[in-house]
C-alpha positions in Angstrom: -16.1 -97.8 -47.3 -14.3 -100.4 -45.5 -12.9 -99.2 -41.8 -8.9 -99.7 -42.3 -7.1 -101.2 -39.8 -9.7 -103.5 -37.8 -8.2 -107.0 -36.4 -11.5 -109.0 -37.2 -11.1 -112.3 -37.0 -12.9 -114.5 -40.4 -15.7 -116.2 -39.2 -15.8 -117.4 -43.2 -19.3 -117.6 -45.1 -21.1 -119.5 -42.9 -21.3 -117.3 -39.9 -22.2 -113.6 -42.2 -22.7 -111.9 -38.7 -20.0 -111.7 -36.0 -19.6 -110.1 -32.7 -16.4 -108.4 -31.4 -15.5 -106.0 -28.3 -12.9 -103.0 -28.6 -11.8 -101.4 -25.5 -15.2 -102.6 -23.1 -15.7 -105.7 -21.5 -19.1 -107.1 -23.5 -20.5 -109.8 -24.6 -24.0 -110.4 -26.3 -25.9 -112.8 -25.1 -28.9 -114.8 -27.2 -26.6 -115.2 -30.1 -27.9 -117.6 -31.7 -31.4 -116.0 -31.5 -29.8 -112.2 -32.9 -28.3 -113.6 -35.9 -31.5 -115.8 -36.7 -33.2 -112.4 -36.0 -31.1 -110.0 -37.9 -31.4 -113.2 -41.1 -35.0 -112.3 -41.1 -35.2 -108.7 -40.8 -32.6 -108.6 -44.1 -35.2 -111.2 -45.9 -38.2 -109.6 -45.0 -36.7 -106.3 -46.8 -35.1 -108.2 -49.9 -31.8 -108.2 -49.0 -29.0 -110.7 -48.2 -26.3 -110.8 -45.3 -22.7 -111.4 -47.1 -21.0 -110.2 -43.9 -21.9 -107.3 -41.0 -19.3 -107.2 -37.9 -20.8 -105.7 -35.3 -18.1 -103.9 -33.1 -19.1 -103.1 -29.5 -17.2 -100.3 -27.8 -17.0 -97.0 -25.4 -18.4 -93.6 -25.8 -14.7 -92.6 -26.4 -13.4 -95.3 -29.1 -16.8 -94.8 -31.1 -16.1 -90.5 -30.8 -12.5 -90.8 -31.8 -13.9 -92.5 -35.4 -16.8 -90.3 -35.7 -14.1 -87.6 -35.2 -11.4 -89.1 -37.6 -13.6 -90.4 -40.3 -16.5 -88.8 -40.3 -15.6 -85.3 -38.9 -18.5 -85.3 -36.5 -17.1 -84.8 -32.8 -19.6 -85.8 -31.0 -21.2 -88.9 -29.4 -23.0 -91.3 -30.9 -24.8 -94.4 -30.4 -23.9 -96.3 -33.6 -21.7 -95.9 -37.0 -22.3 -97.8 -40.3 -19.1 -98.4 -42.7 -20.6 -100.5 -45.8 -18.1 -102.0 -47.7 -19.5 -101.2 -51.0 -22.8 -100.3 -52.8 -23.7 -104.0 -53.6 -27.5 -104.6 -53.1 -26.2 -107.4 -50.3 -25.7 -105.6 -46.9 -21.9 -105.8 -46.0 -20.2 -103.9 -43.5 -18.8 -102.7 -40.1 -20.8 -101.6 -37.7 -19.5 -99.8 -34.0 -21.7 -99.1 -31.4 -21.0 -97.5 -28.4 -22.4 -99.5 -25.0 -22.2 -96.6 -23.1 -24.8 -94.5 -25.3 -27.0 -98.0 -25.3 -26.7 -97.7 -21.5 -27.5 -93.9 -21.2 -29.9 -94.2 -24.4 -32.2 -97.2 -22.6 -32.4 -95.5 -19.1 -33.6 -92.0 -20.7 -35.8 -93.7 -22.7 -37.2 -96.1 -19.9 -36.6 -99.5 -21.9 -34.5 -102.6 -20.8 -30.9 -102.3 -21.8 -31.4 -105.4 -24.4 -34.2 -103.9 -26.2 -32.6 -100.8 -26.6 -29.4 -102.5 -28.1 -31.6 -104.2 -30.9 -33.1 -101.4 -31.8 -29.1 -99.9 -32.5 -28.6 -103.1 -33.9 -31.6 -103.5 -36.6 -30.7 -99.6 -37.1 -27.3 -100.0 -38.6 -28.4 -103.1 -40.6 -31.3 -100.5 -41.8 -28.7 -98.3 -43.0 -27.3 -101.1 -44.9 -30.4 -102.0 -46.3 -30.7 -98.6 -47.8 -32.5 -96.8 -45.8 -31.2 -93.0 -44.5 -31.9 -91.1 -41.7 -31.0 -87.5 -42.6 -34.9 -86.2 -43.4 -37.4 -85.9 -40.7 -39.6 -88.2 -43.6 -36.1 -90.7 -43.5 -36.2 -91.0 -39.6 -39.6 -91.7 -39.7 -39.8 -94.3 -42.1 -36.4 -95.8 -40.6 -38.4 -95.8 -37.0 -41.7 -97.6 -38.5 -38.9 -100.0 -40.0 -37.6 -101.0 -36.1 -40.3 -100.8 -34.8 -41.7 -103.5 -36.9 -38.9 -105.8 -37.0 -38.4 -105.0 -32.8 -42.1 -106.4 -32.5 -40.9 -109.5 -34.3 -37.5 -110.2 -32.6 -38.3 -114.0 -31.5 
């Protein structure tokens, strides 16, 4: 499902990973390093990134999306909207900067480490990993930790 009416810029095929902000003042640092790392993650998962849009937003913005499109009335750190069921990775990933900040404080980890975890979590969802069961959640955490250890 593609998120409807999203005003995103088209970066073209040469840049399959793009970053946007919606209702927050946030700009990702080390964009080239993050993109290269996410591309390596996809390759290690035997996938190709066709298009990923990361949209950074507030808790309230993401909760509204969660309620409207998923009928979940609660805060979350990320919501992933895959475009279709192809083998390629493509979709929109909405990330609450507020949730990432709170999670980083709670987990006592640096903000960027938690942000990377959430970004790779969304990519892994698009690659076919789930987190609905305890076993799926364990596998997801193992893959997140593996890929986070290889961020360079």
